DSSP file (Angstrom, degrees, kcal/mol; ACC not computed):
  #  RESIDUE AA STRUCTURE BP1 BP2  ACC     N-H-->O    O-->H-N    N-H-->O    O-->H-N    TCO  KAPPA ALPHA  PHI   PSI    X-CA   Y-CA   Z-CA
    1    1 A A              0   0    0      0, 0.0     2,-0.6     0, 0.0    19,-0.2   0.000 360.0 360.0 360.0 155.1  -25.0  -83.3   37.4
    2    2 A N  E     +A   19   0A   0     17,-2.5    17,-2.4    22,-0.1     2,-0.5  -0.943 360.0 166.6-118.9 108.7  -21.7  -85.0   38.2
    3    3 A T  E     +A   18   0A   0     -2,-0.6     2,-0.3    15,-0.2    15,-0.2  -0.989   6.4 172.4-125.2 124.7  -19.7  -86.3   35.2
    4    4 A Y  E     +A   17   0A   0     13,-2.5    13,-2.6    -2,-0.5     2,-0.3  -0.937   2.9 170.7-132.8 152.9  -16.1  -87.3   35.5
    5    5 A Y  E     -A   16   0A   0     -2,-0.3     2,-0.3    11,-0.2    11,-0.2  -0.971  11.9-162.3-151.9 165.4  -13.6  -89.0   33.2
    6    6 A W  E     -A   15   0A   0      9,-2.0     9,-2.1    -2,-0.3     2,-0.4  -0.985   6.5-155.2-147.9 155.9  -10.0  -89.8   32.9
    7    7 A I  E     -A   14   0A   0     -2,-0.3     7,-0.2     7,-0.2    -2,-0.0  -0.995   8.4-177.0-131.6 125.7   -7.7  -90.8   30.1
    8    8 A D  E  >> +A   13   0A   0      5,-2.9     5,-1.9    -2,-0.4     4,-1.1  -0.834   4.7 177.8-125.7  90.8   -4.5  -92.8   30.8
    9    9 A P  T  45S+     0   0    0      0, 0.0    -1,-0.1     0, 0.0     5,-0.1   0.796  79.9  62.7 -65.1 -25.7   -2.5  -93.3   27.5
   10   10 A A  T  45S+     0   0    0      1,-0.2    -2,-0.0     3,-0.1     0, 0.0   0.886 116.0  29.8 -67.9 -36.4    0.2  -95.2   29.4
   11   11 A R  T  45S-     0   0    0     -3,-0.5    -1,-0.2     2,-0.2     3,-0.1   0.464 107.1-125.3 -97.1  -3.8   -2.2  -97.9   30.4
   12   12 A D  T  <5 +     0   0    0     -4,-1.1     2,-0.3     1,-0.2    -2,-0.1   0.936  68.5 122.2  59.2  49.2   -4.4  -97.5   27.3
   13   13 A V  E   < -A    8   0A   0     -5,-1.9    -5,-2.9     2,-0.0     2,-0.3  -0.992  38.5-175.1-142.0 147.0   -7.5  -97.1   29.4
   14   14 A T  E     -A    7   0A   0     -2,-0.3     2,-0.3    -7,-0.2    -7,-0.2  -0.939   7.3-163.2-133.6 160.2  -10.2  -94.5   29.8
   15   15 A G  E     -A    6   0A   0     -9,-2.1    -9,-2.0    -2,-0.3     2,-0.4  -0.998   6.9-174.0-146.7 145.5  -13.1  -94.2   32.1
   16   16 A V  E     -A    5   0A   0     -2,-0.3     2,-0.4   -11,-0.2   -11,-0.2  -0.999   1.0-176.7-137.2 134.1  -16.3  -92.2   32.3
   17   17 A I  E     -A    4   0A   0    -13,-2.6   -13,-2.5    -2,-0.4     2,-0.4  -0.998   6.3-168.3-132.4 131.0  -18.8  -92.0   35.1
   18   18 A L  E     +A    3   0A   0     -2,-0.4     2,-0.4   -15,-0.2   -15,-0.2  -0.970   7.0 177.9-122.3 128.5  -22.1  -90.0   34.8
   19   19 A M  E     -A    2   0A   0    -17,-2.4   -17,-2.5    -2,-0.4     2,-1.2  -0.995  28.3-143.8-133.8 137.0  -24.4  -89.3   37.8
   20   20 A Q        +     0   0    0     -2,-0.4     2,-0.4   -19,-0.2   -17,-0.0  -0.575  61.0 122.4 -96.3  68.5  -27.6  -87.3   37.9
   21   21 A V        -     0   0    0     -2,-1.2     5,-0.2     2,-0.0    -2,-0.1  -0.994  52.4-113.7-134.5 134.3  -26.9  -85.8   41.3
   22   22 A L  S    S+     0   0    0     -2,-0.4     2,-0.1   -21,-0.1   -20,-0.1  -0.878  78.1  49.3-111.9 151.4  -26.6  -82.3   42.5
   23   23 A P  S >  S-     0   0    0      0, 0.0     3,-1.0     0, 0.0    -2,-0.0   0.528  86.1-112.8 -84.0 166.6  -24.7  -80.3   43.6
   24   24 A F  T 3  S+     0   0    0      1,-0.3   -22,-0.1    -2,-0.1    -2,-0.1  -0.330 102.5  22.8 -59.4 145.7  -21.7  -80.6   41.4
   25   25 A A  T 3  S-     0   0    0      1,-0.2    -1,-0.3   -24,-0.1    -3,-0.1   0.805  85.1-178.4  61.8  33.4  -18.7  -82.0   43.1
   26   26 A D    <>  -     0   0    0     -3,-1.0     4,-2.5    -5,-0.2     3,-0.3  -0.380  32.5-124.9 -58.6 137.2  -20.9  -83.8   45.7
   27   27 A G  H  > S+     0   0    0      1,-0.2     4,-2.1     2,-0.2     5,-0.2   0.889 109.0  48.9 -56.8 -44.3  -18.7  -85.6   48.2
   28   28 A Q  H  > S+     0   0    0      1,-0.2     4,-2.2     2,-0.2    -1,-0.2   0.853 110.6  51.6 -66.6 -33.8  -20.4  -89.0   47.7
   29   29 A C  H  > S+     0   0    0     -3,-0.3     4,-2.5     2,-0.2    -2,-0.2   0.906 109.5  49.6 -68.4 -41.7  -20.1  -88.6   43.9
   30   30 A L  H  X S+     0   0    0     -4,-2.5     4,-2.3     2,-0.2    -2,-0.2   0.889 110.8  50.2 -63.6 -37.6  -16.4  -87.9   44.2
   31   31 A E  H  X S+     0   0    0     -4,-2.1     4,-2.6    -5,-0.2    -2,-0.2   0.909 110.2  50.6 -64.8 -41.7  -15.9  -90.9   46.4
   32   32 A A  H  X S+     0   0    0     -4,-2.2     4,-2.5     1,-0.2    -2,-0.2   0.912 110.7  48.7 -63.0 -41.2  -17.8  -93.0   43.8
   33   33 A F  H  X S+     0   0    0     -4,-2.5     4,-2.5     2,-0.2     5,-0.2   0.928 111.6  49.1 -64.4 -43.9  -15.6  -91.8   41.0
   34   34 A A  H  X S+     0   0    0     -4,-2.3     4,-2.5     1,-0.2    -2,-0.2   0.915 113.4  46.9 -61.3 -43.6  -12.4  -92.5   43.1
   35   35 A G  H  X S+     0   0    0     -4,-2.6     4,-2.5     2,-0.2    -1,-0.2   0.885 110.7  52.8 -64.6 -39.3  -13.7  -96.0   43.9
   36   36 A F  H  X S+     0   0    0     -4,-2.5     4,-1.9    -5,-0.2    -2,-0.2   0.932 111.6  45.1 -59.7 -47.7  -14.6  -96.6   40.2
   37   37 A E  H  X S+     0   0    0     -4,-2.5     4,-2.3     2,-0.2     5,-0.2   0.916 112.7  50.8 -65.7 -43.8  -11.1  -95.6   39.1
   38   38 A R  H  X S+     0   0    0     -4,-2.5     4,-2.5     1,-0.2    -1,-0.2   0.927 109.8  51.9 -58.5 -44.0   -9.4  -97.7   41.8
   39   39 A G  H  X S+     0   0    0     -4,-2.5     4,-2.1     2,-0.2    -1,-0.2   0.884 108.2  50.1 -60.7 -40.5  -11.5 -100.7   40.8
   40   40 A I  H  X S+     0   0    0     -4,-1.9     4,-2.3     1,-0.2    -1,-0.2   0.953 113.3  45.2 -63.2 -49.5  -10.6 -100.4   37.1
   41   41 A Y  H  X S+     0   0    0     -4,-2.3     4,-2.7     1,-0.2    -2,-0.2   0.850 110.4  54.5 -65.8 -34.0   -6.9 -100.2   37.9
   42   42 A A  H  X S+     0   0    0     -4,-2.5     4,-2.3    -5,-0.2    -1,-0.2   0.910 110.1  47.7 -65.0 -40.1   -7.1 -103.1   40.4
   43   43 A G  H  X S+     0   0    0     -4,-2.1     4,-2.2     2,-0.2    -2,-0.2   0.904 112.5  48.5 -65.3 -42.5   -8.7 -105.2   37.6
   44   44 A L  H  X S+     0   0    0     -4,-2.3     4,-2.3     2,-0.2    -2,-0.2   0.907 111.4  49.8 -62.5 -43.0   -6.0 -104.2   35.2
   45   45 A D  H  X S+     0   0    0     -4,-2.7     4,-2.2     1,-0.2    -2,-0.2   0.906 110.6  49.9 -64.7 -41.6   -3.3 -105.0   37.7
   46   46 A A  H  X S+     0   0    0     -4,-2.3     4,-1.9     1,-0.2    -1,-0.2   0.895 111.2  48.9 -63.3 -40.0   -4.8 -108.4   38.4
   47   47 A A  H  X S+     0   0    0     -4,-2.2     4,-1.8     1,-0.2    -1,-0.2   0.885 109.8  51.9 -67.5 -37.6   -5.0 -109.2   34.7
   48   48 A D  H  X S+     0   0    0     -4,-2.3     4,-1.2     1,-0.2    -2,-0.2   0.900 109.0  50.6 -63.1 -41.0   -1.4 -108.1   34.2
   49   49 A Q  H  < S+     0   0    0     -4,-2.2     3,-0.2     1,-0.2    -1,-0.2   0.888 109.7  50.2 -66.1 -38.4   -0.3 -110.4   37.1
   50   50 A K  H  < S+     0   0    0     -4,-1.9    -1,-0.2     1,-0.2    -2,-0.2   0.870 110.1  50.7 -67.2 -35.3   -2.1 -113.4   35.5
   51   51 A A  H  <        0   0    0     -4,-1.8    -1,-0.2     1,-0.2    -2,-0.2   0.724 360.0 360.0 -74.7 -21.5   -0.5 -112.7   32.1
   52   52 A A     <        0   0    0     -4,-1.2    -1,-0.2    -3,-0.2    -2,-0.2   0.457 360.0 360.0 -77.7 360.0    3.0 -112.6   33.6
């Protein structure tokens, strides 16, 4: 299984992505995790810009 997470106390955000795919560290799973994280930060950045 491929389970990844991150904790960013500076931005007050955490993320978890769980996938039932083998092998561990599968390239497509790593790409999905990276895209998931980028998407979260893009949303946070957009919200910050609207609030400013």
